[in-house]
Backbone as a chain_set.jsonl record, in Angstrom:
{"seq": "XXXXXXXXXXXXXXXXXXXXXXXXXXXXXXXXXXXXXXXXXXXXXXXXXXXXXXXXXXXXXXXXXXXXXXXXXXXXXXXXXXXXXXXXXXXXXXXXXXXXXXXXXXXXXXXXXXXXXXXXXXXXXXXXXXXXXXXXXXXXXXXXXXXXXXXXXX", "coords": {"N": [[116.763, 167.331, 115.147], [114.604, 168.743, 113.066], [110.421, 167.744, 113.647], [109.518, 165.088, 110.508], [107.171, 164.645, 110.618], [105.572, 166.773, 111.207], [103.026, 169.414, 110.621], [102.888, 171.456, 107.727], [102.902, 174.613, 106.16], [103.586, 176.851, 104.141], [103.517, 179.977, 102.178], [105.013, 180.57, 98.744], [105.234, 181.506, 96.912], [103.675, 184.651, 95.5], [101.879, 186.411, 93.501], [101.42, 187.895, 90.409], [98.578, 186.587, 88.317], [98.057, 186.823, 85.536], [96.175, 189.697, 83.972], [93.685, 192.393, 82.894], [92.699, 195.109, 81.185], [90.029, 197.284, 80.125], [88.673, 200.06, 79.08], [86.405, 200.321, 77.348], [84.8, 202.773, 76.094], [86.281, 204.848, 76.244], [87.294, 208.662, 75.138], [84.682, 209.444, 75.913], [82.737, 208.411, 78.02], [83.969, 210.237, 80.416], [82.714, 212.079, 80.407], [80.311, 212.274, 81.4], [77.783, 211.7, 83.264], [78.968, 210.086, 86.537], [77.837, 207.858, 88.062], [77.537, 204.861, 87.445], [76.628, 200.625, 88.121], [78.297, 198.725, 89.067], [80.018, 194.98, 88.755], [80.575, 192.41, 90.654], [82.82, 190.047, 90.01], [84.039, 186.602, 91.368], [86.235, 184.101, 91.441], [87.473, 181.155, 92.572], [90.565, 178.947, 91.668], [92.849, 176.299, 91.807], [95.54, 174.288, 91.887], [97.589, 171.62, 91.462], [100.417, 171.159, 91.781], [103.42, 169.933, 92.448], [104.17, 167.099, 94.719], [102.822, 168.172, 97.213], [103.421, 170.418, 96.735], [101.029, 173.389, 96.191], [98.852, 175.631, 93.127], [97.122, 178.495, 93.167], [94.427, 180.15, 92.938], [92.839, 183.219, 92.727], [90.705, 184.444, 90.498], [89.336, 187.575, 90.464], [86.367, 189.786, 89.054], [85.484, 192.184, 87.33], [82.977, 194.448, 86.113], [81.763, 197.466, 85.599], [79.231, 198.906, 85.147], [77.428, 202.241, 82.681], [74.667, 203.759, 83.381], [73.737, 201.934, 79.962], [75.727, 201.821, 79.388], [79.439, 200.375, 78.964], [81.472, 201.236, 81.2], [84.208, 200.915, 82.044], [86.312, 197.575, 82.564], [87.637, 195.223, 84.201], [89.788, 192.811, 84.73], [91.33, 190.613, 86.628], [93.797, 188.003, 87.812], [94.562, 186.711, 90.519], [98.07, 184.914, 92.14], [99.182, 182.211, 93.475], [101.366, 179.926, 95.298], [101.62, 177.421, 97.27], [103.032, 175.824, 100.245], [101.876, 172.447, 101.174], [102.51, 170.942, 103.715], [102.359, 167.334, 105.2], [99.484, 167.52, 105.972], [96.164, 166.167, 106.468], [94.639, 164.639, 103.871], [92.276, 165.139, 103.838], [91.624, 168.354, 104.681], [93.252, 169.81, 103.093], [91.059, 170.767, 101.387], [89.683, 172.722, 102.505], [91.814, 174.526, 102.895], [93.128, 175.143, 100.435], [90.422, 175.77, 99.758], [89.312, 178.122, 100.559], [91.624, 179.233, 102.912], [93.607, 179.699, 101.323], [92.935, 181.694, 99.281], [92.287, 183.813, 101.59], [94.251, 184.703, 102.201], [95.513, 185.483, 99.443], [93.551, 186.824, 98.312], [93.501, 190.321, 99.454], [96.292, 191.004, 97.584], [95.6, 190.865, 95.308], [92.786, 193.061, 94.903], [94.615, 195.311, 95.639], [95.713, 195.469, 93.315], [93.624, 195.467, 91.451], [92.247, 198.125, 91.947], [93.967, 200.19, 92.306], [95.14, 199.6, 89.142], [92.483, 200.283, 88.486], [91.968, 203.373, 89.066], [94.063, 204.2, 87.508], [92.565, 204.045, 84.942], [91.297, 206.105, 85.25], [89.458, 206.525, 86.609], [87.421, 206.959, 89.695], [88.584, 205.868, 92.387], [87.649, 202.555, 93.962], [87.164, 200.647, 95.717], [86.932, 197.207, 97.245], [85.14, 195.032, 99.262], [85.251, 193.088, 101.917], [85.903, 189.315, 101.412], [84.405, 186.561, 102.152], [86.04, 183.664, 102.332], [85.186, 181.508, 103.983], [83.013, 180.838, 104.104], [81.775, 180.799, 101.825], [83.373, 178.155, 100.716], [82.185, 176.491, 102.936], [79.063, 176.873, 100.925], [80.8, 175.817, 98.613], [80.776, 172.904, 98.724], [78.32, 173.112, 100.256], [76.376, 172.587, 97.902], [77.562, 170.57, 96.333], [77.455, 168.0, 97.761], [74.726, 168.101, 98.159], [74.093, 167.808, 95.426], [75.468, 165.495, 95.238], [73.737, 163.916, 96.763], [70.72, 164.016, 94.82], [71.599, 162.695, 92.898], [70.358, 163.112, 89.817], [68.708, 166.02, 89.31], [68.458, 168.581, 88.0], [70.296, 171.591, 88.241], [69.846, 175.047, 87.882]], "CA": [[116.129, 166.984, 114.701], [113.154, 168.778, 112.754], [109.526, 166.178, 113.482], [109.091, 165.267, 109.812], [105.554, 164.905, 110.221], [104.943, 168.388, 111.519], [102.328, 170.002, 109.676], [103.965, 173.298, 107.628], [101.941, 175.398, 105.526], [104.496, 177.978, 103.418], [104.112, 180.651, 101.315], [106.272, 180.326, 98.396], [105.255, 182.623, 95.822], [102.534, 185.672, 95.431], [102.226, 187.317, 91.881], [99.913, 188.362, 89.417], [99.385, 186.17, 86.529], [97.033, 187.667, 84.0], [95.382, 191.035, 84.753], [93.482, 192.368, 81.609], [91.526, 196.297, 81.568], [89.169, 198.406, 79.866], [87.298, 201.061, 78.799], [85.833, 200.16, 75.335], [84.033, 204.18, 75.701], [86.39, 206.2, 76.895], [86.728, 208.862, 76.351], [83.198, 209.785, 76.119], [82.904, 207.132, 79.345], [83.987, 210.904, 80.641], [82.624, 212.982, 79.969], [78.967, 211.378, 82.117], [77.581, 211.613, 85.231], [79.622, 209.183, 87.126], [77.084, 207.334, 88.767], [77.831, 203.419, 87.7], [76.409, 199.261, 88.748], [79.101, 197.787, 89.7], [79.33, 194.448, 88.547], [81.888, 192.017, 90.939], [82.928, 188.623, 90.476], [85.043, 186.11, 92.084], [86.286, 182.561, 91.265], [88.704, 180.972, 92.626], [90.722, 177.652, 91.439], [93.497, 175.259, 92.429], [95.843, 173.044, 90.818], [98.786, 170.25, 92.274], [102.177, 171.262, 90.939], [103.958, 168.712, 92.51], [103.974, 166.596, 95.24], [103.489, 169.158, 98.327], [102.962, 171.925, 96.433], [100.161, 174.01, 95.04], [98.779, 176.505, 93.127], [96.478, 178.93, 93.702], [94.502, 181.453, 91.482], [91.778, 184.026, 92.673], [90.058, 185.866, 89.893], [88.504, 189.087, 90.189], [85.948, 190.61, 87.881], [84.821, 193.691, 88.033], [82.715, 195.237, 85.053], [81.516, 199.181, 85.542], [78.097, 199.763, 83.812], [76.864, 203.412, 82.898], [73.143, 202.416, 82.025], [73.441, 199.814, 79.185], [77.358, 201.695, 78.562], [80.28, 199.586, 79.484], [83.155, 202.261, 81.45], [85.785, 199.82, 82.437], [85.973, 196.081, 82.026], [89.388, 194.712, 84.556], [89.335, 191.573, 85.846], [92.415, 190.015, 87.388], [94.405, 187.036, 88.3], [95.945, 186.996, 91.616], [97.919, 183.524, 92.33], [100.06, 181.906, 94.626], [102.172, 179.04, 95.269], [101.839, 177.264, 98.624], [103.616, 174.664, 100.668], [101.154, 171.618, 102.382], [102.935, 169.549, 104.194], [101.797, 166.47, 105.588], [98.422, 167.893, 106.091], [95.171, 165.48, 106.034], [94.172, 164.777, 102.547], [90.274, 166.402, 104.376], [91.923, 169.029, 105.16], [92.789, 169.818, 101.47], [90.351, 171.313, 100.045], [89.82, 174.184, 102.88], [93.244, 174.846, 103.181], [92.929, 175.567, 99.154], [89.523, 176.344, 98.764], [89.668, 178.976, 101.317], [92.523, 180.305, 103.768], [94.86, 180.235, 100.453], [92.315, 182.852, 98.591], [91.881, 184.297, 101.832], [95.494, 185.146, 101.859], [95.277, 186.272, 97.994], [92.799, 188.797, 98.274], [94.071, 191.491, 99.768], [96.816, 191.689, 96.879], [94.382, 190.726, 94.059], [91.957, 194.413, 95.222], [94.999, 195.961, 95.617], [96.169, 195.528, 91.688], [91.757, 196.001, 91.011], [92.444, 198.838, 92.864], [95.249, 200.592, 91.211], [93.611, 199.566, 87.59], [90.76, 201.267, 87.718], [92.526, 204.431, 89.482], [95.098, 204.462, 86.675], [92.516, 204.438, 84.293], [90.543, 207.469, 85.367], [87.776, 205.855, 87.155], [87.212, 206.771, 91.057], [88.851, 204.769, 93.608], [87.159, 201.647, 94.419], [87.626, 199.417, 96.76], [86.44, 195.698, 97.357], [84.909, 194.782, 100.043], [86.591, 191.827, 102.031], [85.308, 188.392, 100.906], [84.121, 185.692, 103.479], [85.795, 182.535, 101.776], [85.178, 180.489, 104.704], [81.196, 180.964, 103.787], [81.679, 180.222, 100.321], [83.521, 176.918, 100.095], [81.216, 176.266, 102.399], [78.365, 176.809, 100.537], [80.78, 175.272, 97.785], [80.876, 172.112, 99.667], [77.137, 172.115, 100.788], [75.814, 172.318, 96.491], [78.601, 169.626, 95.882], [77.115, 167.281, 98.561], [73.766, 168.82, 97.385], [74.271, 167.055, 93.681], [75.404, 164.079, 95.646], [72.31, 163.686, 96.967], [69.988, 164.092, 93.815], [72.269, 163.407, 91.495], [69.038, 163.302, 88.422], [68.514, 166.838, 89.616], [69.718, 169.686, 87.619], [70.431, 172.449, 88.906], [69.354, 175.954, 87.078]], "C": [[114.57, 167.39, 114.282], [111.448, 167.473, 113.208], [109.339, 166.044, 112.166], [107.717, 164.507, 109.985], [105.025, 165.93, 110.8], [104.432, 169.009, 110.426], [103.501, 171.358, 109.588], [103.414, 173.349, 106.037], [103.499, 176.969, 105.435], [103.628, 178.765, 102.167], [105.307, 181.22, 100.163], [106.841, 181.206, 97.863], [104.301, 183.802, 95.447], [102.854, 186.02, 94.341], [101.009, 187.227, 91.268], [100.159, 187.502, 88.378], [98.564, 186.277, 85.172], [96.42, 188.61, 84.999], [95.381, 191.614, 82.627], [92.795, 194.406, 82.599], [91.764, 196.5, 80.341], [88.498, 199.247, 79.41], [87.695, 201.592, 77.643], [85.23, 201.917, 75.113], [84.944, 204.939, 76.167], [86.731, 206.464, 75.773], [85.438, 209.127, 77.163], [83.149, 210.053, 77.96], [82.923, 208.75, 80.358], [83.099, 212.563, 81.489], [81.102, 213.415, 80.426], [78.838, 211.682, 83.134], [78.09, 211.029, 85.713], [78.613, 208.567, 88.368], [76.759, 205.639, 88.04], [76.498, 202.236, 88.622], [77.412, 198.703, 88.092], [78.649, 196.569, 89.709], [80.426, 192.864, 89.726], [81.815, 190.6, 90.463], [83.816, 187.51, 90.62], [84.667, 185.144, 92.108], [87.631, 181.875, 92.064], [88.963, 178.751, 91.25], [92.434, 176.877, 91.665], [94.497, 174.36, 91.798], [97.164, 172.237, 91.791], [99.834, 170.746, 91.437], [103.191, 170.352, 91.25], [103.602, 168.129, 93.778], [103.415, 167.25, 96.604], [102.778, 170.335, 97.971], [102.02, 172.093, 95.758], [99.994, 175.229, 94.327], [97.87, 176.999, 92.834], [95.632, 179.989, 93.026], [92.793, 182.118, 91.691], [91.413, 184.918, 91.908], [89.458, 186.66, 90.363], [88.117, 189.827, 89.526], [85.687, 191.808, 87.946], [84.965, 194.324, 86.071], [81.887, 196.289, 86.114], [80.631, 199.19, 84.212], [77.637, 201.647, 83.722], [75.952, 203.295, 82.366], [73.531, 201.976, 80.971], [75.154, 200.289, 78.701], [78.8, 201.095, 79.461], [81.27, 201.086, 79.905], [83.93, 201.484, 81.819], [84.839, 197.993, 82.82], [87.792, 195.533, 83.362], [89.26, 193.032, 85.179], [91.754, 191.056, 86.362], [92.708, 188.71, 88.215], [95.635, 186.621, 89.446], [96.415, 185.191, 92.0], [99.455, 183.793, 93.545], [100.342, 180.4, 94.353], [102.02, 178.537, 96.871], [101.812, 175.627, 99.009], [102.582, 173.227, 101.656], [101.787, 170.524, 102.523], [102.69, 168.692, 105.287], [100.046, 166.62, 106.829], [97.423, 166.041, 105.697], [94.831, 165.972, 104.497], [93.224, 165.586, 102.695], [90.526, 167.046, 104.342], [92.286, 170.249, 103.279], [92.562, 171.503, 101.408], [89.839, 172.858, 100.795], [90.572, 174.748, 102.934], [93.72, 175.81, 101.409], [91.869, 175.908, 98.879], [89.147, 178.083, 100.185], [90.495, 179.905, 102.326], [93.421, 180.413, 102.406], [93.691, 182.038, 99.866], [92.295, 183.935, 99.894], [93.407, 185.563, 101.982], [96.339, 185.497, 100.725], [94.59, 187.166, 97.859], [92.767, 189.796, 98.204], [94.934, 192.167, 98.271], [96.087, 191.752, 95.01], [92.966, 192.304, 93.79], [92.883, 195.184, 95.345], [95.089, 196.31, 94.298], [94.33, 196.024, 91.44], [92.004, 197.611, 90.864], [93.272, 200.856, 91.931], [94.845, 200.695, 89.879], [93.004, 200.646, 87.297], [91.442, 202.916, 87.908], [93.848, 204.743, 87.864], [94.439, 204.653, 85.61], [91.271, 205.036, 84.347], [89.616, 207.459, 85.669], [87.426, 206.412, 88.553], [87.411, 205.842, 91.723], [88.027, 203.38, 93.845], [87.549, 200.755, 95.067], [86.607, 198.604, 97.18], [86.516, 195.601, 98.951], [85.994, 193.644, 100.549], [85.55, 190.936, 101.491], [85.499, 187.074, 102.18], [83.817, 184.398, 102.134], [85.785, 181.673, 102.799], [83.832, 180.02, 104.053], [81.149, 180.278, 102.077], [81.806, 178.725, 99.731], [82.337, 176.419, 100.996], [79.826, 176.14, 102.143], [79.186, 175.729, 99.063], [80.449, 173.375, 98.195], [79.441, 171.893, 99.78], [76.732, 171.348, 99.558], [76.707, 170.754, 96.176], [77.107, 168.137, 96.315], [75.457, 167.441, 98.453], [73.364, 167.395, 96.039], [74.167, 165.708, 94.216], [74.48, 163.719, 95.833], [70.975, 163.648, 96.274], [70.187, 164.486, 92.504], [70.841, 163.082, 90.368], [68.169, 164.519, 88.305], [69.234, 168.028, 89.129], [69.139, 171.051, 88.304], [71.021, 174.025, 87.642], [70.34, 177.815, 87.561]], "O": [[113.565, 166.845, 114.739], [111.646, 166.287, 112.946], [108.737, 167.087, 111.91], [107.445, 163.664, 109.13], [103.797, 165.926, 110.884], [105.086, 169.201, 109.401], [104.292, 171.93, 110.338], [103.465, 172.534, 105.115], [104.05, 177.666, 106.286], [103.127, 178.083, 101.273], [106.22, 181.999, 100.435], [107.97, 181.694, 97.915], [104.292, 183.516, 94.25], [104.042, 186.016, 94.017], [99.943, 186.67, 91.53], [101.173, 187.394, 87.689], [98.659, 185.757, 84.059], [96.205, 188.513, 86.207], [96.162, 191.478, 81.685], [92.596, 194.758, 83.761], [92.726, 196.278, 79.606], [87.311, 198.922, 79.393], [88.45, 202.412, 77.122], [85.23, 202.324, 73.951], [84.469, 205.971, 76.643], [86.779, 205.545, 74.955], [85.164, 209.088, 78.362], [83.333, 210.987, 78.741], [81.99, 208.764, 81.16], [83.02, 213.396, 82.392], [80.601, 214.484, 80.075], [79.722, 211.945, 83.949], [77.144, 210.792, 84.962], [78.773, 208.919, 89.536], [75.598, 205.256, 88.183], [75.691, 202.657, 89.451], [77.477, 198.298, 86.931], [77.553, 196.305, 90.204], [81.148, 192.317, 88.892], [80.739, 190.007, 90.534], [84.583, 187.51, 89.657], [83.549, 184.765, 92.459], [88.753, 182.364, 91.931], [88.248, 177.972, 90.621], [93.182, 177.836, 91.476], [93.976, 173.554, 91.028], [97.393, 172.638, 92.933], [99.809, 170.527, 90.226], [103.885, 169.946, 90.318], [102.547, 168.623, 94.177], [103.748, 166.411, 97.441], [101.924, 171.009, 98.547], [101.789, 171.356, 94.799], [100.802, 176.103, 94.64], [97.227, 176.284, 92.065], [96.32, 180.84, 92.463], [91.802, 181.718, 91.08], [91.58, 186.101, 92.205], [88.607, 186.059, 91.019], [88.877, 190.695, 89.096], [85.767, 192.371, 89.038], [85.873, 194.525, 85.265], [81.472, 195.946, 87.221], [80.877, 199.342, 83.016], [77.559, 202.252, 84.792], [75.865, 202.89, 81.207], [73.923, 200.894, 81.407], [75.83, 199.58, 77.956], [79.03, 201.505, 80.599], [81.691, 201.857, 79.042], [84.887, 202.252, 81.721], [83.732, 197.529, 83.093], [88.932, 195.668, 82.919], [88.552, 192.491, 86.029], [92.926, 191.403, 86.213], [91.988, 188.373, 89.155], [96.839, 186.369, 89.393], [95.559, 184.316, 92.131], [100.174, 184.659, 94.044], [99.786, 179.734, 93.48], [102.342, 179.373, 97.715], [101.17, 174.671, 98.573], [102.737, 173.203, 102.877], [101.776, 169.483, 101.866], [102.78, 169.206, 106.402], [99.707, 166.093, 107.888], [97.82, 165.11, 104.995], [94.763, 167.11, 104.031], [93.086, 166.598, 102.008], [89.677, 167.525, 103.59], [91.61, 171.099, 102.7], [93.153, 172.583, 101.391], [89.631, 173.882, 100.144], [90.253, 175.929, 103.068], [94.425, 176.814, 101.308], [91.797, 176.452, 97.777], [88.388, 178.962, 99.776], [90.177, 181.071, 102.56], [94.089, 181.447, 102.43], [93.931, 183.199, 100.195], [92.284, 185.095, 99.481], [93.462, 186.789, 101.884], [97.538, 185.762, 100.814], [94.885, 188.247, 97.349], [92.246, 190.446, 97.298], [94.643, 193.26, 97.785], [96.176, 192.478, 94.019], [92.384, 192.489, 92.721], [92.396, 196.306, 95.205], [94.609, 197.393, 93.965], [94.125, 197.223, 91.251], [91.947, 198.207, 89.789], [93.029, 201.933, 91.387], [94.276, 201.696, 89.442], [92.942, 201.512, 86.424], [91.417, 203.648, 86.918], [94.21, 205.887, 87.588], [95.067, 205.353, 84.815], [90.299, 204.666, 83.688], [88.74, 208.207, 85.233], [86.276, 205.984, 88.45], [86.6, 204.919, 91.801], [87.125, 204.202, 94.008], [88.503, 200.064, 94.71], [85.503, 199.062, 97.474], [87.443, 195.908, 99.701], [87.061, 193.315, 100.031], [84.471, 191.398, 101.12], [86.487, 186.807, 102.865], [82.844, 184.085, 101.448], [86.577, 180.765, 102.546], [83.686, 178.905, 103.552], [80.47, 179.407, 101.533], [81.105, 178.142, 98.904], [81.399, 175.922, 100.373], [79.186, 175.421, 102.91], [78.436, 174.957, 98.464], [79.578, 172.874, 97.485], [79.03, 170.763, 99.515], [76.628, 170.121, 99.549], [76.015, 169.862, 95.686], [76.264, 167.597, 95.599], [74.967, 166.395, 98.878], [72.583, 166.445, 95.983], [73.279, 164.898, 93.952], [74.069, 162.958, 94.957], [70.023, 163.285, 96.965], [69.823, 165.301, 91.656], [70.422, 162.153, 91.058], [67.168, 164.513, 87.589], [70.288, 168.463, 89.593], [68.03, 171.399, 88.709], [72.015, 174.104, 86.921], [70.058, 178.842, 86.943]]}, "num_chains": 1, "name": "protein.A"}
């Protein structure tokens, strides 16, 4: 019989939750010399579905501007359902805020690259993301806010 208190982590499902691709200035944008300014924004969120079941979603938004003109805007919400059993509550944050996003990001990166290529633009490969560092920054910011509750961050 398996140890009923053993920690268990499983990927239940990985899926694209939402996707959007816009090229508001095509076809004119294709006639210009390609020298875009690209902005990448990444956000994570999680949701408890059941006792030990959690959904984690990584949202990747990429905007490419050619001078002042939007070349394309792509947003991908890559999600996963994860089983986390017998982990102490103090480990849930790191698992949901760092470990799971690290699993999901390569899937999101692939979807973003495919959409941009299918939209007629040169390939864009997103750099790896250090979700461990991002999670730690988030924790530090929360702690800072707790220690200085009257301070408003801008």
